[in-house]
C-alpha positions in Angstrom: 18.4 -43.2 -46.9 18.3 -44.8 -50.3 18.7 -42.1 -53.0 17.8 -44.5 -55.8 14.5 -45.2 -54.1 13.8 -41.5 -53.7 14.6 -40.9 -57.4 12.4 -43.8 -58.4 9.5 -42.3 -56.5 10.0 -38.9 -58.1 10.1 -40.5 -61.6 6.9 -42.4 -60.8 5.2 -39.3 -59.6 5.9 -37.4 -62.8 5.6 -40.2 -65.4 1.9 -39.7 -66.0 2.4 -36.0 -66.6 5.3 -36.6 -69.0 3.2 -39.1 -71.0 0.4 -36.6 -71.3 2.8 -33.9 -72.4 4.1 -36.2 -75.2 0.6 -37.2 -76.3 -0.5 -33.6 -76.3 1.8 -33.0 -79.2 0.7 -36.0 -81.3 -0.9 -39.4 -81.1 1.7 -42.1 -80.5 2.1 -45.8 -79.9 3.7 -47.3 -76.9 7.2 -47.9 -78.4 7.3 -44.3 -79.6 6.4 -43.1 -76.1 9.2 -45.2 -74.6 11.7 -43.9 -77.1 10.8 -40.3 -76.6 10.9 -40.7 -72.8 14.3 -42.3 -73.2 15.5 -39.4 -75.3 14.5 -37.1 -72.5 16.5 -39.4 -70.1 13.5 -40.8 -68.4 13.8 -44.6 -68.6 10.5 -46.5 -68.7 9.9 -50.2 -69.5 6.8 -51.6 -71.2 5.8 -53.3 -68.0 5.4 -49.9 -66.4 3.9 -48.0 -69.5 1.1 -50.3 -70.6 -0.7 -50.5 -67.2 -0.5 -46.7 -67.0 -1.8 -46.2 -70.5 -4.7 -48.6 -69.7 -5.5 -46.7 -66.5 -5.4 -43.3 -68.3 -7.7 -44.8 -71.0 -10.1 -46.2 -68.4 -10.1 -42.8 -66.7 -11.2 -41.1 -70.0 -8.0 -39.2 -70.4 -6.8 -41.1 -73.5 -8.4 -42.7 -76.5 -6.8 -45.0 -79.0 -7.2 -46.1 -82.5 -5.6 -49.0 -84.5 -3.4 -47.9 -87.4 -1.9 -50.2 -90.0 1.9 -50.5 -89.8 4.3 -51.1 -92.7 6.6 -53.0 -90.3 4.2 -55.5 -88.9 0.8 -55.8 -87.3 -1.4 -52.8 -86.7 -0.4 -50.4 -83.9 -2.5 -48.9 -81.2 -2.0 -45.1 -81.2 -2.9 -43.2 -78.1 -4.2 -39.6 -78.1 -5.5 -37.2 -75.4 -9.2 -36.8 -75.1 -10.8 -33.4 -74.3 -10.8 -34.5 -70.6 -7.2 -35.5 -71.0 -6.3 -32.0 -72.3 -8.1 -30.4 -69.4 -6.4 -32.7 -66.9 -3.0 -31.9 -68.5 -3.7 -28.2 -68.1 -4.4 -28.8 -64.4 -1.2 -30.8 -64.1 0.7 -28.0 -65.8 -0.6 -25.6 -63.2 0.3 -28.0 -60.4 3.8 -28.5 -61.9 4.3 -24.7 -62.1 3.4 -24.3 -58.5 5.6 -27.2 -57.4 8.5 -26.0 -59.5 8.2 -22.5 -58.0 8.1 -23.9 -54.5 11.2 -26.0 -55.0 13.0 -23.1 -56.6 12.1 -20.9 -53.7 13.3 -23.5 -51.2 16.5 -24.1 -53.1 17.3 -20.4 -53.3 16.0 -19.6 -49.8 13.9 -16.9 -51.4 10.5 -15.8 -50.2 7.7 -14.7 -52.5 7.2 -10.9 -52.8 5.2 -9.6 -49.9 6.2 -12.4 -47.6 8.1 -11.9 -44.5 10.7 -14.3 -43.1 9.1 -16.3 -40.3 10.2 -15.1 -36.9 12.7 -17.3 -35.3 11.8 -18.6 -31.8 14.1 -17.3 -29.1 17.1 -19.5 -28.6 17.7 -20.9 -25.2 20.7 -19.4 -23.6 23.4 -21.4 -21.9 23.4 -20.1 -18.2 27.1 -20.8 -18.1 27.7 -18.5 -21.0 26.0 -15.4 -19.4 28.3 -13.1 -17.6 27.6 -13.0 -13.9 
């Protein structure tokens, strides 16, 4: 099993959520998003980010506006739409449930009121039974 591939799949699965979390705080342009993700130790390249931003915009979760820049051409700043905020709230709920499930599995704990599943009877070795 390739651990790097599994880690890559996990990062891809949560990248959309992480971008929405960043944009919930403030509108940002792509390079700022990449820098903030990098600061959070989630490495993303432009070739991954731009198609995702385009899809989120097409899905109505993001809007953008052009703002003048003092360091060059105007920049496209992305922000969450109302639908984007609602979607982020749903992702927050899903993340909480997923995080709780993983925590329970890692700690081998069961939620309150749950009982441990009954173990099926183990086959006995006839040679090990006293005669």
